[in-house]
N, C-alpha and C positions, 0 to 999 in steps of 0.2 A: 402576454405580458412573459419576459424573457427573465430568467436569474439566473442570478450569480450567485457560483458557491466558492466561498476563497482559500485558496488552502496553503498560503503562506506560514501557517502552523504547523503545517502535515508535508504534502508531498511536493511543497517547494521548495523547504528545506532540509528535504529529505534528499530531491535529485539534486541540489545544485551541493550540500552540504553534509552527507549524508547521515541527517537528517541527529546532527550538531548541537540544535538552538535549547539553549535552558529554558527555563521555565523563568530565570530572570530578566533574561533579555527581553520578554517583549510582555511580563505582565502588566507594565507600564501605559499599554498601548488597549486591553481589552477593553477597557467601558468607553472608550472609541469609538472600538470598531464594530460594538454593541447597539452602535446610533449607524450606524454602514446601509440598512436594508438590505443587507444579504440576504439570498432565501437559504445561506446555510456556512458556516464556517467547519472545516474540516479539522479539527485538531486533534483528534487522537487516530489508533489504531497503525495501519501500517508498521513501520519499522520505529513507529516512537515508541512503544511498549518496552521493546528490547532493548534500545536506545538509553532511555532513563533508566534502567538498572544496569546494564555494562558501561555505560562510558558518564553520564553525566549526578548519578548518586542520586537519583530521584525515586520518590514511588509515586509510577506514574497512576495507581488510583487518586493520590494527592495531587497530582498534578489536572487532571481531570475533574477532580472537585473546585479548583479554585478555579479554575478556565468557568464554569461552569455560575461559580458565585458572582464572576465579573461580569459575567455575559448574559443577564436571566431574559432578556426579547431574541435573542438570536438561537436558531436551529443548530444544535453541537450533535457533527455528522465524523464518523468514523469509517475505517475501511477493517474488513473481516472476511479471513481467507476461508469461508466455511468451515471445512472440520478440519482444519488448519490452525484454527482462529488467527493466533496471532503468530505460534511458533511458524517451523519449518515441516512440522510430519503431522499426520491423523489423532486425532486425541477422541478419545470414548465420548461417546454422546453426556454423560453425566457432567463431562466439564465442561463443553459446547454450551448446553442449555443452560449453567449457572452462568455463566462466563458473559453470556447473554443479556441474563438478567439484572446482577450488577451493574452492567457498562449500562446500560439503562437506566438501574437506581440511583450510581453515581452521575447521571445528568448527561447521557446521549441519546439524540431524537431522532434520528436519520441513522440508520447501517446498512453502509453499501455492502454487500456482498456476495465474493464473486469464489469460483476454483478455478485453481490454474488453468485443468483440462475441461472445464467446463461442462465437466459432468456435476450432473445438474444433481446425481444423490447426493452430492457431499455439500450440497447447499441447504436442503433440505428444511431439515431439525434447526440450522438458525434462524433461519426463512419464518418457522413459523413459530417460537420463541420472540420472537421482533416484533410480531406482530402480536402474539396472546400478553403480549408486557406492555402494549402499549406503544411501541416504537413503532419508526417507518422503514420497511424493507425496503431496500433499494437492489432489487437484481440485478447483476454490472453481468455484463458478457468479453472473456476477456478475447479483446479484436485482436484476429491478430491477420497474413497470409501463405497461403501455402498451398498446395497442389492440395489438400485437403477441408478447405474452410471455404465455402462458398456465402453467398448475399441469401440463400434460402434456407442453408443452415443457422445461421444465426437469427433472423425472423422468425422461426422455427423454437430456436431456445428463449426465444422473447417472450412467443405464444405461452412456453410452458412454466418460465415463468409465471408469468401472470396467475395461470390457471393453479399454480403452488400457495399466491398469495402474496405475491410480493405487489408493493404501491406505485414502483415507479422501477423503470427501466435505464440503465446506463451503459453506454458504450463505452468501454473502458478500453481506449486505443494508448498502453502501456510506452510504444514505443513511439509516436508522434511519424508513425505511416501509414494514416489514415491520410486520403487524395478528399480534397474538395469534392470533386466528383464520387467519390468510393461513400463519402459523408450524403452527399444528397440522397444518394439511391438506397443506402443500407439505412434511412432514416424513412424514408417513403413506406421500402419496403416493411418495416417494422408496424409501421402506423396502421398497414392494409392490415394486420395482424392483431393488436393489443390496442388498448385504449385508456390508455396507461400515460402518464410525462414520462418525455424521454429527454434526459439528460446526455451528455458529451464530454468526456473524459479525454484530454491529450497532452502533447506535450510537441515543443518546439523543437525538440531534437532535428527534424530535417529540414527544417525549414516553414512546414506545410502550417502548420496549425493556427494561424490567423484567416488564414484563406476556407480550414476546415471547416471550423468557427463560423465564416460568417454563412457558408454555402448548407450549414448543420442548422441552421438557426432558418434559413427560405424553406428547408424543404420540411419543419416545423419542430424542431428542438425546443425545448422546454426552460432547460437549464443548461449553461455552462458552465462549464470548471474556470477557475481566472486564478492568474496569484498577481498580489499588489506589485507593481510594474519594478522594483530594486530586484525582484527576487525570482523574477520575469524570465523568461528568452532561457534557449538553449536545451539542457534537458529537461526545463520545469515548463511551467505552463503557459498562455499567453497573456501578457499586462491587461488586468482588471482593469483601467482607468484607458487603455487604449481601447477595447475593445466595446466600455458603455458608451465614448464617444462618437464612437461608429456607429455603432446601431442603434444611438437616442437624434443620429443624424441623420439617419436608413427611417426612422419613424418609428421606432419599433418602441414600446410602450418597457420599462425600466425600472417599472413598479417603485418600492419607497428609493430604492440606492440612491445615494448624497453625492455625488462628485466631492462637495467639500471635506465631506469628512474623507474619502476615498485618499484625499490629497495628503491628509492629516495621517493617516496609517500610515503611509508612502516614505514622507516623510521622517515619522517614527525609525524605518527600517531598513534607510539609508547605512546611519551610521552601522547600525548593527550588521549590515553585509558588509562596509568596509571591514570592521573588524575579523571580518571572517578572509578578506583577503590579503590584512596584514601578516596575521597568523598562519596562512598557506591552506585553510581545510577547502577556501573554495578558489581551485583554480579556472584560468581563460579559458581551459580544457573544455568545461561544462559548459561552459556562455556562448560556445564557438554553434556553430550549423554545420553538421553532417550527413549530407546526404549518402553517405555512404552506407547511417541505417535503414537506409531504404532497399538495402541489398542484406545487410546484417542482425536484422529487425531487431539491434541491442536496445533496450529503454534505458531511459534515464538513470534511474537507480543503479542499476542493475551498470552500469557504463563506469557511473562513478565508482563503485564498489571494484570492477576488473582492473580499473586506475589505480586503488588503494591496495588493491594484493599484488599488482605488480613492480609498488614502487614499495612495499613494504617489502620485496624480495630481490631489491635493486636490478629489475628486468624491462623494465619501461623500455629499451632498444625490443623488446618481445610483443608490442603493443599490437601489429600490424598483424605480425605472424594469430594472436589469438583472433583479432579480430573475423580472420578467415576462419580459422577451426570451428567457431561457432557453430556459424548455420551448416555446420558438419558436424557436427556432435546435436545440434537440435534435428537434425535427418532419421540421423541414426533412433533418437528418441522416438518417433514417431509424428514431428513436426509440432508438439507441444509448445503454447502460449509463451511466450520469453515475461512472464510476470511470478516476483514469488509464491511458491520457492522454487520454480520454473527456471525463474530468470537463474536463482545461485548457482543450481545444481549443474546446470547445461556450464553458465561461466563458471564454476569452479572445475568441471571438467575437461573444457578448451583447455587455459591453464595447464590445468596439470602437463594432457595430454605433449603439450606445447614445450613445458618445460621438460620434461621427462627424455622428450627429444625422440617416442613412440608412444601412438595413438593407445588408450587402452593399455598400459603396460600396470597403471594403476588406476582401479573404478572407484569410488568415490561408495560409502558405504548409501547416500541417499541415492544413485542413479541405482545402484543392485537393488536398492527399496521398491524405486520406479518399476525397475524391469518385474518383479516380484505382483505389482497392480498397486501397492499401496499408498499411492495417491490417486487410482483411480483408473478410469478408461485412459490408453492414447491414442488420439485423434486419427493416428493414421498406423500403418505398417511400418513396428521398429525392424533395425539391422538384428536380424536371428544370431547372428554370428557373435557380434557383440554383446546381446540378449546372451548367449549361451557362456561366454564367457564371464562372463558376471554371474551368474544364479550356478553353476556347476549342477547341483544333482537339485540344489533347491525347487518346493516347488510355490505354483501359485498361487496369487490370494482367491477366492473364488467370492465373486457379489462383492458388495462393499464394505471395505475394508472395518470400518468401522464396527458393525455387527462383531467383528471375530474383537474387539476389546475387550475388558474387563470395567466397572467403573475404578473408577482412580479417585473421587475426591473425599470421601470419609476414610479411602483409609491414606489419603496423603494429609489432612485433617489430624489424624491420630498421632502417625509418625513424628511432626511438627510439634506437635504440641506446645509450649509456649513460645517457641518458637515466632508461630504465627499470631500475633495482636488482633489478627479479621479473617473475614472468609475472603478477600482480598488478597491476604497474604497469601493464601493456601492457593488460588490460584494462581496468583506472579511464581510461584513457586513449580508449581507442573507445570509453566509454560516455558518458566529459562532455569530449573535449579541450580546452578550452580551461580546466574548470576542473580538470585532472587535470596540466595545465602548470602553472599557475600557484601550483598545493597544490608539484609539481617543486622548481620554483624555491626556490618560500619555503621547501621543506624542507635544500636545498642553503648558502641561505643560513644558514641558525642554526647548519646545521653548521660552518659557518667560520667563525661567529662564537665559538661553541665553543669550536674546534681553536685563534683566534686566542684566546682567554680563556685556555685551559691550556699556552699558551706563554710566555703574558704573566706567568701565574702564576710559572711553574717561572725564568723568567730573574730575576724578580722574589728 
């Protein structure tokens, strides 16, 4: 049987509209989606947490609870960046453990866990905590191509993930660069190493995704990530309805997937998409096929963010230069897979190099932290000259960086005091301090206005 993970509530809108989909835009379709027969619905994690606090004025935890209430029959899934959790740096173990626990308690069933560098030391705690709390831990391989990445290496990673306790293995092709043959060969290689269900996650960026998904299924993939058709294509995932139609005709068992419900879901999201087209948030560029991505390996979310950075600085004329600079920066950093937070790190540095007119005239604090070893072990050899310029006399981290970090939860809880109304508020603040504090203040202000209005009405 082939399962479908629907991504419109997370990765599809993250890739196409920079995760700007507010809860109110999709709440009315949740009960219908609950009847679709998906393997799971990816609805949380990734950039959704940050976006809720930073742009949407929503409590991400409340958003999750509302989705859970509206979809009691569907497995809800999130994306977690291992020791990064949902932020852009490594956090202490007490925070990682509690965040996973509360995610499951608030409604998450499946946690897809990855490390941007495929350094498995950085996902071990999250995997163990997920399993111990009754969740499904899906170990994700950050797929990429480079002189230091190979079929055997990825297959070995899957074997280590199974030993660690992962219950499924996901091949996470964030840039959409995996070819049909590569998917077929890799899934066979992984199947030889593990006895777990295999999931394929890819993007349509390069135009390969539909062919890659078909060959993945032929090779034995158990689940594929797809997006309702109006939010599919371009930098998003292939269309749910299209692959369901094709695979059904080919004789594959689609389980309880209901094509009539899939149409209802897409009909609902079509005007939502059009609204984002009209307001300029969804631009045509991210819906096109870009085979250059086969060279510069930029994933969909990263591509939309690069465009947003250049547009904000009125520098879209530098777009092609940035695309050329990105793989150069990646090589200097030892070929990290371009997935969050590495994609942002490499992308920002590439933009800075181009706009400054000089490579590494300014080196971001994140890249400096990377060279110190705060994100884990680089896949390949780094550029020693750039590293020396970035670090100066600073020392590198020995071992796992999280082991050097002091516990943070109880300390932060005490510091916040009454500002935090729940342990979830504390977690939000640790992940994104400035954004969470701004949200807390806005929440209190809105509450005060409601109280004043109620008193005024009563007095009248």
